[in-house]
Short mmCIF file of the C-alpha atoms (twelve columns), coordinates in Angstrom:
data_MODEL
# 
_entry.id   MODEL 
# 
loop_
_atom_site.group_PDB 
_atom_site.id 
_atom_site.type_symbol 
_atom_site.label_atom_id 
_atom_site.label_alt_id 
_atom_site.label_comp_id 
_atom_site.label_asym_id 
_atom_site.label_seq_id 
_atom_site.Cartn_x 
_atom_site.Cartn_y 
_atom_site.Cartn_z 
_atom_site.pdbx_PDB_model_num 
ATOM 1   C CA . MET A 1   157.989 139.440 28.475 1 
ATOM 2   C CA . SER A 2   158.601 139.477 24.684 1 
ATOM 3   C CA . HIS A 3   156.828 137.131 22.314 1 
ATOM 4   C CA . PHE A 4   159.592 134.469 21.921 1 
ATOM 5   C CA . GLN A 5   160.427 134.569 25.594 1 
ATOM 6   C CA . GLN A 6   156.787 133.785 26.335 1 
ATOM 7   C CA . VAL A 7   156.685 131.063 23.612 1 
ATOM 8   C CA . THR A 8   159.739 129.294 25.124 1 
ATOM 9   C CA . LYS A 9   158.460 129.655 28.665 1 
ATOM 10  C CA . ASP A 10  155.081 128.063 27.643 1 
ATOM 11  C CA . ILE A 11  156.758 125.289 25.798 1 
ATOM 12  C CA . ASN A 12  159.124 124.579 28.697 1 
ATOM 13  C CA . SER A 13  156.122 124.200 30.986 1 
ATOM 14  C CA . LYS A 14  154.671 121.550 28.657 1 
ATOM 15  C CA . LEU A 15  157.973 119.826 28.283 1 
ATOM 16  C CA . ALA A 16  158.209 119.578 32.103 1 
ATOM 17  C CA . GLU A 17  154.832 117.648 31.914 1 
ATOM 18  C CA . PHE A 18  156.242 115.429 29.211 1 
ATOM 19  C CA . GLN A 19  159.280 114.774 31.402 1 
ATOM 20  C CA . LYS A 20  156.978 113.468 34.156 1 
ATOM 21  C CA . ARG A 21  154.574 111.533 31.875 1 
ATOM 22  C CA . MET A 22  157.010 110.279 29.220 1 
ATOM 23  C CA . PRO A 23  160.358 110.110 30.975 1 
ATOM 24  C CA . GLU A 24  162.071 107.564 28.760 1 
ATOM 25  C CA . THR A 25  161.064 109.387 25.627 1 
ATOM 26  C CA . MET A 26  162.282 112.715 26.961 1 
ATOM 27  C CA . LYS A 27  165.419 111.151 28.298 1 
ATOM 28  C CA . GLY A 28  166.216 109.703 24.808 1 
ATOM 29  C CA . PHE A 29  165.501 113.026 23.165 1 
ATOM 30  C CA . GLY A 30  167.684 114.842 25.767 1 
ATOM 31  C CA . GLN A 31  170.546 112.491 25.078 1 
ATOM 32  C CA . MET A 32  170.319 112.941 21.393 1 
ATOM 33  C CA . ALA A 33  170.245 116.743 21.740 1 
ATOM 34  C CA . SER A 34  173.189 116.638 24.148 1 
ATOM 35  C CA . VAL A 35  175.371 114.517 21.922 1 
ATOM 36  C CA . SER A 36  174.503 116.425 18.745 1 
ATOM 37  C CA . LYS A 37  175.385 119.775 20.330 1 
ATOM 38  C CA . LYS A 38  178.934 118.786 21.265 1 
ATOM 39  C CA . ASP A 39  181.804 120.238 19.358 1 
ATOM 40  C CA . SER A 40  183.001 117.784 16.781 1 
ATOM 41  C CA . ALA A 41  183.881 118.393 13.103 1 
ATOM 42  C CA . LEU A 42  181.483 121.356 13.581 1 
ATOM 43  C CA . ASP A 43  181.601 123.552 16.580 1 
ATOM 44  C CA . ALA A 44  178.440 124.243 18.748 1 
ATOM 45  C CA . LYS A 45  177.834 127.651 17.289 1 
ATOM 46  C CA . THR A 46  177.749 126.358 13.753 1 
ATOM 47  C CA . LYS A 47  175.410 123.580 14.770 1 
ATOM 48  C CA . GLU A 48  173.079 126.080 16.357 1 
ATOM 49  C CA . LEU A 49  173.061 128.161 13.210 1 
ATOM 50  C CA . ILE A 50  172.169 124.994 11.247 1 
ATOM 51  C CA . ALA A 51  169.395 124.156 13.714 1 
ATOM 52  C CA . THR A 52  167.983 127.682 13.367 1 
ATOM 53  C CA . ALA A 53  168.044 127.427 9.585  1 
ATOM 54  C CA . ILE A 54  166.152 124.145 9.850  1 
ATOM 55  C CA . ALA A 55  163.686 125.792 12.241 1 
ATOM 56  C CA . ILE A 56  163.138 128.463 9.572  1 
ATOM 57  C CA . ALA A 57  162.558 125.833 6.857  1 
ATOM 58  C CA . ALA A 58  160.178 123.914 9.217  1 
ATOM 59  C CA . ARG A 59  158.446 127.146 10.253 1 
ATOM 60  C CA . CYS A 60  158.579 126.033 13.902 1 
ATOM 61  C CA . GLU A 61  157.968 128.999 16.141 1 
ATOM 62  C CA . GLY A 62  159.171 127.283 19.352 1 
ATOM 63  C CA . CYS A 63  162.300 126.057 17.584 1 
ATOM 64  C CA . LEU A 64  163.041 129.586 16.448 1 
ATOM 65  C CA . GLY A 65  162.887 130.792 20.014 1 
ATOM 66  C CA . PHE A 66  164.969 128.045 21.592 1 
ATOM 67  C CA . HIS A 67  167.640 128.083 18.830 1 
ATOM 68  C CA . ALA A 68  167.902 131.872 18.531 1 
ATOM 69  C CA . LYS A 69  168.363 132.033 22.302 1 
ATOM 70  C CA . ALA A 70  171.129 129.389 22.014 1 
ATOM 71  C CA . CYS A 71  172.750 131.372 19.214 1 
ATOM 72  C CA . VAL A 72  172.881 134.469 21.392 1 
ATOM 73  C CA . LYS A 73  174.331 132.442 24.323 1 
ATOM 74  C CA . LEU A 74  177.013 131.007 22.046 1 
ATOM 75  C CA . GLY A 75  178.025 134.442 20.868 1 
ATOM 76  C CA . VAL A 76  176.618 134.421 17.351 1 
ATOM 77  C CA . ASN A 77  176.941 137.936 16.035 1 
ATOM 78  C CA . ARG A 78  174.473 139.696 13.789 1 
ATOM 79  C CA . GLU A 79  176.529 139.176 10.617 1 
ATOM 80  C CA . GLU A 80  176.815 135.427 11.275 1 
ATOM 81  C CA . PHE A 81  173.048 135.253 11.997 1 
ATOM 82  C CA . GLU A 82  172.186 137.201 8.829  1 
ATOM 83  C CA . SER A 83  174.489 134.955 6.772  1 
ATOM 84  C CA . MET A 84  172.565 131.902 8.044  1 
ATOM 85  C CA . LEU A 85  169.273 133.719 7.234  1 
ATOM 86  C CA . GLU A 86  170.460 134.161 3.599  1 
ATOM 87  C CA . VAL A 87  170.982 130.550 3.127  1 
ATOM 88  C CA . ALA A 88  167.688 129.632 4.869  1 
ATOM 89  C CA . MET A 89  165.791 132.108 2.665  1 
ATOM 90  C CA . TYR A 90  167.569 130.844 -0.498 1 
ATOM 91  C CA . MET A 91  166.672 127.253 0.286  1 
ATOM 92  C CA . GLY A 92  163.066 127.940 1.453  1 
ATOM 93  C CA . GLY A 93  161.880 130.712 -0.745 1 
ATOM 94  C CA . GLY A 94  159.223 133.251 0.120  1 
ATOM 95  C CA . PRO A 95  157.772 131.475 3.152  1 
ATOM 96  C CA . SER A 96  161.291 131.244 4.660  1 
ATOM 97  C CA . VAL A 97  161.759 134.932 4.111  1 
ATOM 98  C CA . MET A 98  158.806 135.532 6.416  1 
ATOM 99  C CA . THR A 99  160.039 132.987 8.914  1 
ATOM 100 C CA . ALA A 100 163.572 134.519 8.759  1 
ATOM 101 C CA . ALA A 101 162.109 137.830 9.838  1 
ATOM 102 C CA . GLU A 102 160.521 135.982 12.850 1 
ATOM 103 C CA . ALA A 103 163.943 134.434 13.596 1 
ATOM 104 C CA . MET A 104 165.554 137.756 13.609 1 
ATOM 105 C CA . ASN A 105 162.941 138.970 16.040 1 
ATOM 106 C CA . ALA A 106 163.700 136.060 18.302 1 
ATOM 107 C CA . TYR A 107 167.452 136.623 18.023 1 
ATOM 108 C CA . GLU A 108 167.033 140.301 19.008 1 
ATOM 109 C CA . GLU A 109 164.562 139.485 21.808 1 
ATOM 110 C CA . PHE A 110 167.011 137.183 23.478 1 
ATOM 111 C CA . GLY A 111 169.742 139.880 23.355 1 
ATOM 112 C CA . GLY A 112 171.269 139.442 19.966 1 
ATOM 113 C CA . GLU A 113 172.686 142.516 18.218 1 
ATOM 114 C CA . SER A 114 169.973 144.804 16.781 1 
ATOM 115 C CA . LEU A 115 170.285 147.623 14.370 1 
# 
């Protein structure tokens, strides 16, 4: 299993515990996530690219995994992913360049186009 696949698996395990121990909190978070992902003025693919850029800025490894996986599932191609990385790197500077490389690793691990 690749790094980001393991990261998301481990986090999912902990989230299942949260679901049992904090059901109302997790229900509220799940509802917010569900509503925010629906197509509206922005389509789901664009929203996932935004979420990935925020994950880069926040340097959230788990977020990188989950959102890169969602990008692949939604059909984000490498050019689109790289375009998002450019904006994330511009906005976040050097540390975001490092995290953008991690995001690309996650994208490729989940089946996104590789070079």
